[in-house]
C-alpha positions in Angstrom: 52.7 -8.8 22.2 54.6 -7.0 24.9 53.7 -3.4 25.5 56.7 -0.6 24.7 56.5 3.6 25.6 53.9 4.3 23.3 51.3 1.9 24.2 50.0 1.5 27.6 50.1 -1.7 30.0 46.8 -3.4 28.6 47.0 -5.9 32.0 46.8 -2.4 34.2 43.0 -2.4 34.1 42.5 -6.1 34.6 44.3 -6.7 37.3 41.7 -4.9 39.4 39.7 -6.8 41.5 36.5 -5.4 42.1 35.5 -4.8 45.9 32.6 -7.0 45.7 34.3 -9.8 44.6 36.9 -9.2 47.1 34.5 -9.3 50.1 32.5 -12.4 48.1 36.0 -14.4 48.0 37.0 -13.4 51.9 32.8 -14.4 53.1 33.1 -17.1 51.5 36.5 -18.0 53.1 34.8 -17.2 56.8 32.0 -19.9 55.2 34.8 -22.7 54.6 36.2 -21.6 58.3 33.0 -21.7 60.5 31.7 -25.0 58.5 35.2 -27.0 59.2 35.2 -26.2 62.5 31.8 -26.9 63.4 31.8 -30.1 61.4 35.2 -31.4 62.6 33.9 -30.6 66.6 31.2 -32.4 66.3 33.3 -35.4 65.3 35.9 -35.3 66.9 33.9 -34.8 70.4 31.6 -38.1 69.6 32.8 -40.0 66.8 29.7 -40.9 65.6 27.8 -41.1 62.8 23.8 -39.5 63.2 25.7 -36.3 65.4 28.0 -35.5 62.2 25.5 -35.7 59.8 22.9 -33.3 62.2 25.1 -30.7 62.6 26.2 -30.6 58.7 22.8 -30.6 57.7 22.5 -27.3 60.8 25.1 -25.3 59.1 24.0 -26.2 55.5 20.6 -25.1 57.4 22.2 -22.1 58.5 23.9 -21.0 55.0 20.6 -21.1 53.8 18.7 -19.2 55.8 21.4 -16.4 55.8 21.5 -16.3 52.2 17.1 -15.9 52.3 17.8 -13.1 54.6 20.7 -11.1 52.9 19.7 -12.4 49.6 23.9 -11.0 47.7 24.7 -9.9 50.6 26.0 -13.4 52.2 26.6 -15.1 48.6 29.9 -16.0 49.2 29.4 -16.8 53.4 26.0 -18.8 52.2 28.4 -20.8 49.1 31.3 -21.7 51.9 28.7 -22.9 54.0 26.7 -24.9 52.6 29.0 -26.4 50.3 32.1 -27.5 52.8 29.4 -28.6 56.0 27.9 -31.4 53.1 31.2 -32.1 51.5 32.9 -32.3 55.4 30.0 -34.1 56.9 30.2 -37.0 54.0 33.8 -36.8 54.7 33.6 -37.4 58.1 30.4 -40.1 58.4 32.0 -41.8 56.1 35.6 -41.9 58.0 33.1 -43.0 60.9 31.7 -46.1 59.5 35.0 -46.6 58.6 36.2 -46.8 62.0 33.1 -48.5 63.8 34.0 -51.1 60.6 37.3 -51.5 62.0 37.0 -51.2 65.9 
C-alpha cells in the first residue's frame, strides 16, 4: 500500500544503514583489496604454486590475528581478508598448475 498524505512513508526509517554496518562493509572492502593485492602480487612475481599458497595462508593468518586482537572492531576486515585470501590463493594456485601442465 502506498503512503498518502495522512500517513508518513513506511520506508523512511528502514532505509537508514547503521553506522556500525557501514564501517564493517568498508572494512570488508579494504580486506578484499589487501588480500587480492598480496596474493595477486605473489602470483605475478613468481607464477609458482608454493609462494602463492604461502602468501594466501599468511594473509589469512593476519586476518585471523586481527580478529582475535580487536574482536568486533575488525570483523569486516578479517572476513574480507580471510575469505578473499583463501579464494584467490586457490584460484591462482589452480592457474599455476594449469600453466605448469601446459608449459
